[in-house]
Jmol script that loads the backbone (N, CA, C; Angstrom):
load data "model"
ATOM      1  N   UNK A   1      36.832  29.051 178.053  1.00  0.00           N
ATOM      2  CA  UNK A   1      37.211  29.794 176.623  1.00  0.00           C
ATOM      3  C   UNK A   1      37.720  30.561 176.766  1.00  0.00           C
ATOM      4  N   UNK A   2      39.314  30.402 176.725  1.00  0.00           N
ATOM      5  CA  UNK A   2      40.167  31.610 176.468  1.00  0.00           C
ATOM      6  C   UNK A   2      39.939  32.950 176.003  1.00  0.00           C
ATOM      7  N   UNK A   3      40.658  33.663 176.622  1.00  0.00           N
ATOM      8  CA  UNK A   3      40.523  35.416 176.361  1.00  0.00           C
ATOM      9  C   UNK A   3      40.197  35.781 175.085  1.00  0.00           C
ATOM     10  N   UNK A   4      40.978  35.695 174.210  1.00  0.00           N
ATOM     11  CA  UNK A   4      41.187  35.749 172.940  1.00  0.00           C
ATOM     12  C   UNK A   4      40.392  35.124 172.199  1.00  0.00           C
ATOM     13  N   UNK A   5      39.804  33.853 172.106  1.00  0.00           N
ATOM     14  CA  UNK A   5      38.312  33.421 171.614  1.00  0.00           C
ATOM     15  C   UNK A   5      37.043  34.171 172.092  1.00  0.00           C
ATOM     16  N   UNK A   6      37.314  34.264 173.395  1.00  0.00           N
ATOM     17  CA  UNK A   6      35.881  35.399 174.096  1.00  0.00           C
ATOM     18  C   UNK A   6      35.814  36.113 173.404  1.00  0.00           C
ATOM     19  N   UNK A   7      37.019  37.278 173.397  1.00  0.00           N
ATOM     20  CA  UNK A   7      37.036  38.370 172.582  1.00  0.00           C
ATOM     21  C   UNK A   7      36.403  38.517 171.102  1.00  0.00           C
ATOM     22  N   UNK A   8      36.992  37.416 170.108  1.00  0.00           N
ATOM     23  CA  UNK A   8      36.790  37.154 168.869  1.00  0.00           C
ATOM     24  C   UNK A   8      35.404  36.856 169.258  1.00  0.00           C
ATOM     25  N   UNK A   9      34.574  36.561 170.032  1.00  0.00           N
ATOM     26  CA  UNK A   9      33.136  36.589 169.858  1.00  0.00           C
ATOM     27  C   UNK A   9      32.525  37.799 169.941  1.00  0.00           C
ATOM     28  N   UNK A  10      32.762  38.651 170.763  1.00  0.00           N
ATOM     29  CA  UNK A  10      32.550  39.595 170.571  1.00  0.00           C
ATOM     30  C   UNK A  10      32.811  40.285 169.726  1.00  0.00           C
ATOM     31  N   UNK A  11      34.380  40.298 169.120  1.00  0.00           N
ATOM     32  CA  UNK A  11      34.758  40.889 167.982  1.00  0.00           C
ATOM     33  C   UNK A  11      33.383  40.922 166.743  1.00  0.00           C
ATOM     34  N   UNK A  12      33.531  39.410 166.502  1.00  0.00           N
ATOM     35  CA  UNK A  12      32.442  39.024 165.490  1.00  0.00           C
ATOM     36  C   UNK A  12      31.256  39.677 165.603  1.00  0.00           C
ATOM     37  N   UNK A  13      30.470  39.821 166.492  1.00  0.00           N
ATOM     38  CA  UNK A  13      29.224  40.281 167.091  1.00  0.00           C
ATOM     39  C   UNK A  13      29.280  41.568 166.738  1.00  0.00           C
ATOM     40  N   UNK A  14      29.931  42.731 166.930  1.00  0.00           N
ATOM     41  CA  UNK A  14      30.360  44.050 166.551  1.00  0.00           C
ATOM     42  C   UNK A  14      30.541  43.784 165.306  1.00  0.00           C
ATOM     43  N   UNK A  15      30.936  43.466 164.765  1.00  0.00           N
ATOM     44  CA  UNK A  15      31.370  43.687 163.216  1.00  0.00           C
ATOM     45  C   UNK A  15      30.757  45.048 162.863  1.00  0.00           C
ATOM     46  N   UNK A  16      29.069  44.583 162.932  1.00  0.00           N
ATOM     47  CA  UNK A  16      28.624  46.070 162.038  1.00  0.00           C
ATOM     48  C   UNK A  16      29.118  47.274 162.898  1.00  0.00           C
ATOM     49  N   UNK A  17      29.439  47.531 163.806  1.00  0.00           N
ATOM     50  CA  UNK A  17      30.197  48.555 165.153  1.00  0.00           C
ATOM     51  C   UNK A  17      31.570  49.325 164.214  1.00  0.00           C
ATOM     52  N   UNK A  18      31.545  48.085 164.149  1.00  0.00           N
ATOM     53  CA  UNK A  18      32.884  48.260 163.224  1.00  0.00           C
ATOM     54  C   UNK A  18      32.922  48.623 161.814  1.00  0.00           C
ATOM     55  N   UNK A  19      32.033  48.255 160.894  1.00  0.00           N
ATOM     56  CA  UNK A  19      32.228  48.410 159.474  1.00  0.00           C
ATOM     57  C   UNK A  19      31.332  50.764 159.692  1.00  0.00           C
ATOM     58  N   UNK A  20      30.593  50.390 160.772  1.00  0.00           N
ATOM     59  CA  UNK A  20      30.082  52.003 160.798  1.00  0.00           C
ATOM     60  C   UNK A  20      31.536  53.001 161.091  1.00  0.00           C
ATOM     61  N   UNK A  21      31.944  52.515 161.947  1.00  0.00           N
ATOM     62  CA  UNK A  21      33.117  53.278 162.133  1.00  0.00           C
ATOM     63  C   UNK A  21      34.271  53.495 160.861  1.00  0.00           C
ATOM     64  N   UNK A  22      34.184  52.598 160.392  1.00  0.00           N
ATOM     65  CA  UNK A  22      35.299  52.146 158.738  1.00  0.00           C
ATOM     66  C   UNK A  22      34.441  53.773 158.339  1.00  0.00           C
ATOM     67  N   UNK A  23      33.364  53.456 157.867  1.00  0.00           N
ATOM     68  CA  UNK A  23      32.479  54.465 157.016  1.00  0.00           C
ATOM     69  C   UNK A  23      32.369  55.826 157.704  1.00  0.00           C
ATOM     70  N   UNK A  24      32.328  55.657 158.726  1.00  0.00           N
ATOM     71  CA  UNK A  24      32.318  57.161 159.267  1.00  0.00           C
ATOM     72  C   UNK A  24      33.642  57.849 159.135  1.00  0.00           C
ATOM     73  N   UNK A  25      34.767  56.860 159.327  1.00  0.00           N
ATOM     74  CA  UNK A  25      36.253  57.751 159.101  1.00  0.00           C
ATOM     75  C   UNK A  25      36.575  57.979 157.839  1.00  0.00           C
ATOM     76  N   UNK A  26      35.963  56.762 156.858  1.00  0.00           N
ATOM     77  CA  UNK A  26      36.086  57.528 155.489  1.00  0.00           C
ATOM     78  C   UNK A  26      35.638  58.612 154.943  1.00  0.00           C
ATOM     79  N   UNK A  27      34.197  58.740 155.825  1.00  0.00           N
ATOM     80  CA  UNK A  27      33.486  60.262 155.672  1.00  0.00           C
ATOM     81  C   UNK A  27      34.250  61.472 155.285  1.00  0.00           C
ATOM     82  N   UNK A  28      34.911  61.537 156.781  1.00  0.00           N
ATOM     83  CA  UNK A  28      35.805  62.113 157.223  1.00  0.00           C
ATOM     84  C   UNK A  28      37.066  62.706 156.878  1.00  0.00           C
ATOM     85  N   UNK A  29      37.594  61.649 156.541  1.00  0.00           N
ATOM     86  CA  UNK A  29      38.899  61.790 155.587  1.00  0.00           C
ATOM     87  C   UNK A  29      38.421  62.662 154.375  1.00  0.00           C
ATOM     88  N   UNK A  30      37.483  62.149 153.664  1.00  0.00           N
ATOM     89  CA  UNK A  30      37.478  62.252 152.421  1.00  0.00           C
ATOM     90  C   UNK A  30      37.230  63.919 151.964  1.00  0.00           C
ATOM     91  N   UNK A  31      36.082  64.252 153.552  1.00  0.00           N
ATOM     92  CA  UNK A  31      36.046  65.582 153.798  1.00  0.00           C
ATOM     93  C   UNK A  31      37.041  66.420 154.074  1.00  0.00           C
ATOM     94  N   UNK A  32      38.329  66.181 154.730  1.00  0.00           N
ATOM     95  CA  UNK A  32      38.872  66.604 155.213  1.00  0.00           C
ATOM     96  C   UNK A  32      40.250  67.221 153.754  1.00  0.00           C
ATOM     97  N   UNK A  33      40.186  65.879 152.950  1.00  0.00           N
ATOM     98  CA  UNK A  33      40.709  65.968 151.274  1.00  0.00           C
ATOM     99  C   UNK A  33      40.421  66.990 151.080  1.00  0.00           C
ATOM    100  N   UNK A  34      39.004  67.070 150.319  1.00  0.00           N
ATOM    101  CA  UNK A  34      38.175  68.572 149.942  1.00  0.00           C
ATOM    102  C   UNK A  34      38.448  70.093 150.523  1.00  0.00           C
ATOM    103  N   UNK A  35      38.092  69.416 151.824  1.00  0.00           N
ATOM    104  CA  UNK A  35      38.526  70.565 152.535  1.00  0.00           C
ATOM    105  C   UNK A  35      39.744  71.421 152.145  1.00  0.00           C
ATOM    106  N   UNK A  36      40.845  70.286 151.876  1.00  0.00           N
ATOM    107  CA  UNK A  36      42.390  70.780 152.120  1.00  0.00           C
ATOM    108  C   UNK A  36      42.592  71.319 150.234  1.00  0.00           C
ATOM    109  N   UNK A  37      41.777  70.925 149.553  1.00  0.00           N
ATOM    110  CA  UNK A  37      41.695  71.109 148.268  1.00  0.00           C
ATOM    111  C   UNK A  37      42.805  70.332 147.879  1.00  0.00           C
ATOM    112  N   UNK A  38      42.985  68.665 148.004  1.00  0.00           N
ATOM    113  CA  UNK A  38      43.397  67.986 147.119  1.00  0.00           C
ATOM    114  C   UNK A  38      42.733  66.624 146.873  1.00  0.00           C
ATOM    115  N   UNK A  39      43.366  66.400 145.904  1.00  0.00           N
ATOM    116  CA  UNK A  39      42.549  65.438 144.997  1.00  0.00           C
ATOM    117  C   UNK A  39      42.790  64.332 145.333  1.00  0.00           C
ATOM    118  N   UNK A  40      42.297  62.879 145.877  1.00  0.00           N
ATOM    119  CA  UNK A  40      42.945  61.560 146.471  1.00  0.00           C
ATOM    120  C   UNK A  40      41.555  61.034 146.713  1.00  0.00           C
ATOM    121  N   UNK A  41      42.122  59.741 147.441  1.00  0.00           N
ATOM    122  CA  UNK A  41      40.919  58.630 147.213  1.00  0.00           C
ATOM    123  C   UNK A  41      41.311  58.106 148.888  1.00  0.00           C
ATOM    124  N   UNK A  42      40.293  57.634 149.484  1.00  0.00           N
ATOM    125  CA  UNK A  42      39.639  57.264 150.873  1.00  0.00           C
ATOM    126  C   UNK A  42      39.228  55.707 150.739  1.00  0.00           C
ATOM    127  N   UNK A  43      40.091  55.365 151.347  1.00  0.00           N
ATOM    128  CA  UNK A  43      39.277  53.501 151.237  1.00  0.00           C
ATOM    129  C   UNK A  43      40.075  53.134 153.017  1.00  0.00           C
ATOM    130  N   UNK A  44      39.145  52.002 152.668  1.00  0.00           N
ATOM    131  CA  UNK A  44      39.571  50.952 154.600  1.00  0.00           C
ATOM    132  C   UNK A  44      39.023  49.710 154.165  1.00  0.00           C
ATOM    133  N   UNK A  45      39.057  48.872 155.279  1.00  0.00           N
ATOM    134  CA  UNK A  45      39.089  47.915 156.107  1.00  0.00           C
ATOM    135  C   UNK A  45      39.081  47.572 157.226  1.00  0.00           C
ATOM    136  N   UNK A  46      37.796  46.437 157.903  1.00  0.00           N
ATOM    137  CA  UNK A  46      38.018  45.518 159.313  1.00  0.00           C
ATOM    138  C   UNK A  46      38.795  44.996 158.986  1.00  0.00           C
ATOM    139  N   UNK A  47      39.695  44.662 160.150  1.00  0.00           N
ATOM    140  CA  UNK A  47      40.330  43.558 160.399  1.00  0.00           C
ATOM    141  C   UNK A  47      39.578  42.272 160.325  1.00  0.00           C
ATOM    142  N   UNK A  48      39.697  40.918 159.013  1.00  0.00           N
ATOM    143  CA  UNK A  48      39.326  39.931 159.487  1.00  0.00           C
ATOM    144  C   UNK A  48      39.678  39.033 160.660  1.00  0.00           C
ATOM    145  N   UNK A  49      38.059  38.371 160.732  1.00  0.00           N
ATOM    146  CA  UNK A  49      38.266  37.633 162.113  1.00  0.00           C
ATOM    147  C   UNK A  49      39.741  36.495 161.844  1.00  0.00           C
ATOM    148  N   UNK A  50      40.011  36.118 160.708  1.00  0.00           N
ATOM    149  CA  UNK A  50      41.468  35.154 160.667  1.00  0.00           C
ATOM    150  C   UNK A  50      42.768  35.822 160.849  1.00  0.00           C
ATOM    151  N   UNK A  51      42.373  37.322 160.806  1.00  0.00           N
ATOM    152  CA  UNK A  51      44.085  37.823 160.704  1.00  0.00           C
ATOM    153  C   UNK A  51      43.923  38.005 161.956  1.00  0.00           C
ATOM    154  N   UNK A  52      43.038  38.975 162.661  1.00  0.00           N
ATOM    155  CA  UNK A  52      42.977  39.384 164.184  1.00  0.00           C
ATOM    156  C   UNK A  52      43.520  38.041 164.920  1.00  0.00           C
ATOM    157  N   UNK A  53      42.703  37.344 164.709  1.00  0.00           N
ATOM    158  CA  UNK A  53      43.150  35.785 165.421  1.00  0.00           C
ATOM    159  C   UNK A  53      44.598  35.551 165.467  1.00  0.00           C
ATOM    160  N   UNK A  54      45.179  35.389 164.174  1.00  0.00           N
ATOM    161  CA  UNK A  54      46.433  34.849 164.342  1.00  0.00           C
ATOM    162  C   UNK A  54      47.492  36.274 164.757  1.00  0.00           C
ATOM    163  N   UNK A  55      47.203  37.425 164.252  1.00  0.00           N
ATOM    164  CA  UNK A  55      47.750  38.322 165.346  1.00  0.00           C
ATOM    165  C   UNK A  55      47.201  38.717 167.002  1.00  0.00           C
ATOM    166  N   UNK A  56      46.133  38.248 167.536  1.00  0.00           N
ATOM    167  CA  UNK A  56      46.173  38.107 168.994  1.00  0.00           C
ATOM    168  C   UNK A  56      47.424  37.128 169.528  1.00  0.00           C
ATOM    169  N   UNK A  57      47.337  35.852 168.953  1.00  0.00           N
ATOM    170  CA  UNK A  57      47.776  34.485 169.145  1.00  0.00           C
ATOM    171  C   UNK A  57      49.481  35.127 169.221  1.00  0.00           C
ATOM    172  N   UNK A  58      49.975  35.671 167.825  1.00  0.00           N
ATOM    173  CA  UNK A  58      51.039  36.177 168.040  1.00  0.00           C
ATOM    174  C   UNK A  58      51.751  36.874 169.211  1.00  0.00           C
ATOM    175  N   UNK A  59      51.506  38.279 169.089  1.00  0.00           N
ATOM    176  CA  UNK A  59      51.080  38.945 170.507  1.00  0.00           C
ATOM    177  C   UNK A  59      50.752  38.143 171.472  1.00  0.00           C
ATOM    178  N   UNK A  60      49.958  37.760 171.662  1.00  0.00           N
ATOM    179  CA  UNK A  60      49.991  37.031 173.381  1.00  0.00           C
ATOM    180  C   UNK A  60      50.456  36.244 173.479  1.00  0.00           C
ATOM    181  N   UNK A  61      51.998  35.342 172.745  1.00  0.00           N
ATOM    182  CA  UNK A  61      52.965  34.958 173.007  1.00  0.00           C
ATOM    183  C   UNK A  61      54.071  35.807 173.570  1.00  0.00           C
ATOM    184  N   UNK A  62      53.787  37.000 173.623  1.00  0.00           N
ATOM    185  CA  UNK A  62      55.085  37.747 173.888  1.00  0.00           C
ATOM    186  C   UNK A  62      54.200  39.206 175.117  1.00  0.00           C
ATOM    187  N   UNK A  63      52.906  38.645 174.853  1.00  0.00           N
ATOM    188  CA  UNK A  63      52.556  39.995 175.894  1.00  0.00           C
ATOM    189  C   UNK A  63      51.067  39.286 176.501  1.00  0.00           C
ATOM    190  N   UNK A  64      50.976  38.705 177.447  1.00  0.00           N
ATOM    191  CA  UNK A  64      50.026  38.068 177.791  1.00  0.00           C
ATOM    192  C   UNK A  64      48.659  38.942 178.003  1.00  0.00           C
ATOM    193  N   UNK A  65      47.283  38.932 177.684  1.00  0.00           N
ATOM    194  CA  UNK A  65      46.222  39.119 177.325  1.00  0.00           C
ATOM    195  C   UNK A  65      45.260  38.902 178.576  1.00  0.00           C
ATOM    196  N   UNK A  66      44.881  39.688 179.818  1.00  0.00           N
ATOM    197  CA  UNK A  66      44.133  39.341 180.944  1.00  0.00           C
ATOM    198  C   UNK A  66      42.773  39.515 181.038  1.00  0.00           C
ATOM    199  N   UNK A  67      42.230  40.450 179.875  1.00  0.00           N
ATOM    200  CA  UNK A  67      40.801  41.042 180.069  1.00  0.00           C
ATOM    201  C   UNK A  67      40.950  41.357 178.038  1.00  0.00           C
ATOM    202  N   UNK A  68      39.184  41.856 178.229  1.00  0.00           N
ATOM    203  CA  UNK A  68      38.912  42.545 176.586  1.00  0.00           C
ATOM    204  C   UNK A  68      39.703  43.992 176.804  1.00  0.00           C
ATOM    205  N   UNK A  69      39.997  44.493 177.657  1.00  0.00           N
ATOM    206  CA  UNK A  69      40.456  45.890 178.141  1.00  0.00           C
ATOM    207  C   UNK A  69      41.712  45.571 177.247  1.00  0.00           C
ATOM    208  N   UNK A  70      42.546  44.564 177.952  1.00  0.00           N
ATOM    209  CA  UNK A  70      44.389  44.772 177.722  1.00  0.00           C
ATOM    210  C   UNK A  70      43.935  44.610 176.271  1.00  0.00           C
ATOM    211  N   UNK A  71      43.314  43.904 175.288  1.00  0.00           N
ATOM    212  CA  UNK A  71      43.921  43.451 174.486  1.00  0.00           C
ATOM    213  C   UNK A  71      43.264  44.849 173.640  1.00  0.00           C
ATOM    214  N   UNK A  72      42.159  45.701 173.987  1.00  0.00           N
ATOM    215  CA  UNK A  72      41.397  46.775 173.249  1.00  0.00           C
ATOM    216  C   UNK A  72      42.826  47.719 173.227  1.00  0.00           C
ATOM    217  N   UNK A  73      43.455  47.942 174.242  1.00  0.00           N
ATOM    218  CA  UNK A  73      44.528  49.162 175.009  1.00  0.00           C
ATOM    219  C   UNK A  73      46.029  48.594 174.003  1.00  0.00           C
ATOM    220  N   UNK A  74      45.905  47.306 173.350  1.00  0.00           N
ATOM    221  CA  UNK A  74      47.427  46.692 173.152  1.00  0.00           C
ATOM    222  C   UNK A  74      47.314  46.867 171.424  1.00  0.00           C
ATOM    223  N   UNK A  75      46.206  46.938 170.583  1.00  0.00           N
ATOM    224  CA  UNK A  75      45.769  46.769 169.698  1.00  0.00           C
ATOM    225  C   UNK A  75      45.857  48.173 168.604  1.00  0.00           C
ATOM    226  N   UNK A  76      46.426  48.134 167.306  1.00  0.00           N
ATOM    227  CA  UNK A  76      45.716  49.607 167.013  1.00  0.00           C
ATOM    228  C   UNK A  76      45.375  49.383 165.579  1.00  0.00           C
ATOM    229  N   UNK A  77      44.838  48.368 165.047  1.00  0.00           N
ATOM    230  CA  UNK A  77      44.428  48.551 163.822  1.00  0.00           C
ATOM    231  C   UNK A  77      43.265  47.611 163.163  1.00  0.00           C
ATOM    232  N   UNK A  78      42.093  47.858 164.372  1.00  0.00           N
ATOM    233  CA  UNK A  78      41.025  46.758 163.895  1.00  0.00           C
ATOM    234  C   UNK A  78      40.374  47.923 162.999  1.00  0.00           C
ATOM    235  N   UNK A  79      40.332  48.798 162.581  1.00  0.00           N
ATOM    236  CA  UNK A  79      39.685  49.723 161.532  1.00  0.00           C
ATOM    237  C   UNK A  79      41.183  50.202 161.083  1.00  0.00           C
ATOM    238  N   UNK A  80      41.494  50.277 159.436  1.00  0.00           N
ATOM    239  CA  UNK A  80      42.334  50.815 158.830  1.00  0.00           C
ATOM    240  C   UNK A  80      42.002  51.658 157.774  1.00  0.00           C
ATOM    241  N   UNK A  81      42.463  52.657 157.981  1.00  0.00           N
ATOM    242  CA  UNK A  81      42.174  53.411 156.334  1.00  0.00           C
ATOM    243  C   UNK A  81      43.674  53.936 155.518  1.00  0.00           C
ATOM    244  N   UNK A  82      43.337  53.868 154.566  1.00  0.00           N
ATOM    245  CA  UNK A  82      44.354  54.210 153.568  1.00  0.00           C
ATOM    246  C   UNK A  82      43.988  55.382 152.845  1.00  0.00           C
ATOM    247  N   UNK A  83      44.652  56.246 152.695  1.00  0.00           N
ATOM    248  CA  UNK A  83      44.711  57.896 151.762  1.00  0.00           C
ATOM    249  C   UNK A  83      46.103  57.998 150.711  1.00  0.00           C
ATOM    250  N   UNK A  84      45.563  57.817 149.253  1.00  0.00           N
ATOM    251  CA  UNK A  84      45.918  57.917 148.251  1.00  0.00           C
ATOM    252  C   UNK A  84      45.973  59.681 147.977  1.00  0.00           C
ATOM    253  N   UNK A  85      46.680  60.266 147.882  1.00  0.00           N
ATOM    254  CA  UNK A  85      47.046  61.551 146.790  1.00  0.00           C
ATOM    255  C   UNK A  85      47.249  61.112 145.955  1.00  0.00           C
ATOM    256  N   UNK A  86      46.935  61.907 144.746  1.00  0.00           N
ATOM    257  CA  UNK A  86      47.425  62.119 143.150  1.00  0.00           C
ATOM    258  C   UNK A  86      49.147  62.734 143.212  1.00  0.00           C
ATOM    259  N   UNK A  87      49.254  63.938 144.102  1.00  0.00           N
ATOM    260  CA  UNK A  87      50.816  64.173 143.676  1.00  0.00           C
ATOM    261  C   UNK A  87      51.224  64.050 144.862  1.00  0.00           C
ATOM    262  N   UNK A  88      52.444  63.758 145.024  1.00  0.00           N
ATOM    263  CA  UNK A  88      53.020  63.197 146.355  1.00  0.00           C
ATOM    264  C   UNK A  88      53.593  64.700 147.068  1.00  0.00           C
ATOM    265  N   UNK A  89      53.357  65.911 147.123  1.00  0.00           N
ATOM    266  CA  UNK A  89      53.657  66.935 147.144  1.00  0.00           C
ATOM    267  C   UNK A  89      52.903  67.566 147.663  1.00  0.00           C
ATOM    268  N   UNK A  90      51.737  67.350 148.321  1.00  0.00           N
ATOM    269  CA  UNK A  90      50.079  67.236 148.723  1.00  0.00           C
ATOM    270  C   UNK A  90      50.119  66.127 150.126  1.00  0.00           C
ATOM    271  N   UNK A  91      51.362  65.069 150.176  1.00  0.00           N
ATOM    272  CA  UNK A  91      51.317  64.636 151.363  1.00  0.00           C
ATOM    273  C   UNK A  91      50.958  65.383 152.743  1.00  0.00           C
ATOM    274  N   UNK A  92      52.258  66.497 153.005  1.00  0.00           N
ATOM    275  CA  UNK A  92      52.599  67.068 154.018  1.00  0.00           C
ATOM    276  C   UNK A  92      51.107  67.387 154.226  1.00  0.00           C
ATOM    277  N   UNK A  93      50.177  68.431 153.267  1.00  0.00           N
ATOM    278  CA  UNK A  93      49.313  69.097 153.754  1.00  0.00           C
ATOM    279  C   UNK A  93      48.127  68.330 154.017  1.00  0.00           C
ATOM    280  N   UNK A  94      48.384  67.114 153.540  1.00  0.00           N
ATOM    281  CA  UNK A  94      47.049  66.122 153.997  1.00  0.00           C
ATOM    282  C   UNK A  94      47.754  65.224 155.968  1.00  0.00           C
ATOM    283  N   UNK A  95      48.465  65.726 155.799  1.00  0.00           N
ATOM    284  CA  UNK A  95      48.964  65.082 157.186  1.00  0.00           C
ATOM    285  C   UNK A  95      48.836  66.205 158.024  1.00  0.00           C
ATOM    286  N   UNK A  96      49.178  67.843 158.174  1.00  0.00           N
ATOM    287  CA  UNK A  96      48.980  68.679 158.679  1.00  0.00           C
ATOM    288  C   UNK A  96      47.403  68.416 159.206  1.00  0.00           C
ATOM    289  N   UNK A  97      46.545  68.270 158.114  1.00  0.00           N
ATOM    290  CA  UNK A  97      45.198  69.330 158.022  1.00  0.00           C
ATOM    291  C   UNK A  97      44.964  67.425 159.448  1.00  0.00           C
ATOM    292  N   UNK A  98      44.644  66.425 158.975  1.00  0.00           N
ATOM    293  CA  UNK A  98      44.300  65.175 159.877  1.00  0.00           C
ATOM    294  C   UNK A  98      44.894  65.286 160.901  1.00  0.00           C
ATOM    295  N   UNK A  99      46.408  65.921 161.404  1.00  0.00           N
ATOM    296  CA  UNK A  99      46.465  66.103 162.547  1.00  0.00           C
ATOM    297  C   UNK A  99      45.756  67.255 163.421  1.00  0.00           C
ATOM    298  N   UNK A 100      45.615  68.401 162.601  1.00  0.00           N
ATOM    299  CA  UNK A 100      44.684  69.724 163.372  1.00  0.00           C
ATOM    300  C   UNK A 100      43.016  69.153 163.608  1.00  0.00           C
ATOM    301  N   UNK A 101      42.602  67.740 162.449  1.00  0.00           N
ATOM    302  CA  UNK A 101      41.683  67.150 163.350  1.00  0.00           C
ATOM    303  C   UNK A 101      41.024  66.268 163.747  1.00  0.00           C
ATOM    304  N   UNK A 102      42.121  65.366 164.435  1.00  0.00           N
ATOM    305  CA  UNK A 102      41.852  63.898 164.844  1.00  0.00           C
ATOM    306  C   UNK A 102      43.038  64.425 166.427  1.00  0.00           C
ATOM    307  N   UNK A 103      42.690  63.932 167.742  1.00  0.00           N
ATOM    308  CA  UNK A 103      43.562  64.002 168.510  1.00  0.00           C
ATOM    309  C   UNK A 103      44.166  62.153 168.608  1.00  0.00           C
ATOM    310  N   UNK A 104      45.242  62.537 168.266  1.00  0.00           N
ATOM    311  CA  UNK A 104      46.528  61.422 168.357  1.00  0.00           C
ATOM    312  C   UNK A 104      46.452  61.092 169.262  1.00  0.00           C
ATOM    313  N   UNK A 105      46.027  59.579 170.144  1.00  0.00           N
ATOM    314  CA  UNK A 105      46.533  59.259 171.624  1.00  0.00           C
ATOM    315  C   UNK A 105      47.573  57.932 171.855  1.00  0.00           C
ATOM    316  N   UNK A 106      47.802  57.998 170.771  1.00  0.00           N
ATOM    317  CA  UNK A 106      49.037  56.793 170.661  1.00  0.00           C
ATOM    318  C   UNK A 106      49.881  57.274 169.518  1.00  0.00           C
ATOM    319  N   UNK A 107      50.952  57.135 169.151  1.00  0.00           N
ATOM    320  CA  UNK A 107      51.735  57.165 168.116  1.00  0.00           C
ATOM    321  C   UNK A 107      52.478  55.702 168.236  1.00  0.00           C
ATOM    322  N   UNK A 108      52.470  55.118 168.868  1.00  0.00           N
ATOM    323  CA  UNK A 108      53.122  53.679 168.555  1.00  0.00           C
ATOM    324  C   UNK A 108      53.246  53.294 166.892  1.00  0.00           C
ATOM    325  N   UNK A 109      54.621  52.739 166.217  1.00  0.00           N
ATOM    326  CA  UNK A 109      54.569  52.122 165.101  1.00  0.00           C
ATOM    327  C   UNK A 109      54.068  50.571 165.425  1.00  0.00           C
ATOM    328  N   UNK A 110      53.538  50.094 164.367  1.00  0.00           N
ATOM    329  CA  UNK A 110      53.809  48.211 164.584  1.00  0.00           C
ATOM    330  C   UNK A 110      53.720  48.016 163.081  1.00  0.00           C
ATOM    331  N   UNK A 111      53.986  46.673 163.148  1.00  0.00           N
ATOM    332  CA  UNK A 111      54.397  45.464 162.028  1.00  0.00           C
ATOM    333  C   UNK A 111      53.464  46.144 160.978  1.00  0.00           C
ATOM    334  N   UNK A 112      53.748  45.703 159.534  1.00  0.00           N
ATOM    335  CA  UNK A 112      52.857  44.957 159.092  1.00  0.00           C
ATOM    336  C   UNK A 112      52.095  43.733 158.828  1.00  0.00           C
ATOM    337  N   UNK A 113      51.017  43.371 159.114  1.00  0.00           N
ATOM    338  CA  UNK A 113      50.190  42.167 158.870  1.00  0.00           C
ATOM    339  C   UNK A 113      51.028  41.355 157.805  1.00  0.00           C
TER     340      UNK A 113
END
end "model"
wireframe off; spacefill off
backbone 0.3
color backbone group
């Protein structure tokens, strides 16, 4: 079994854990909005197996994956959140508050799937 298929077996098995992470992140970000006095909505998703396989195969043709750790270090969006605010001028306040709440380890931009 190649490394991508092996990783996907583990990823699928751990789907409940990814969903718990998504739900916890939504809860935290919703609290951050409330704390900042900002009206908005937080939604999230866990990347589907199909979408992740496609992305890993595409990215794997550029960067060879050696093990699960190399995939985990390379991919940034297993869980994605969307924070929508009702008033555009509140965006900067939310960004500042989130930066105070979370430790950013990577700010590498990535292409939309």
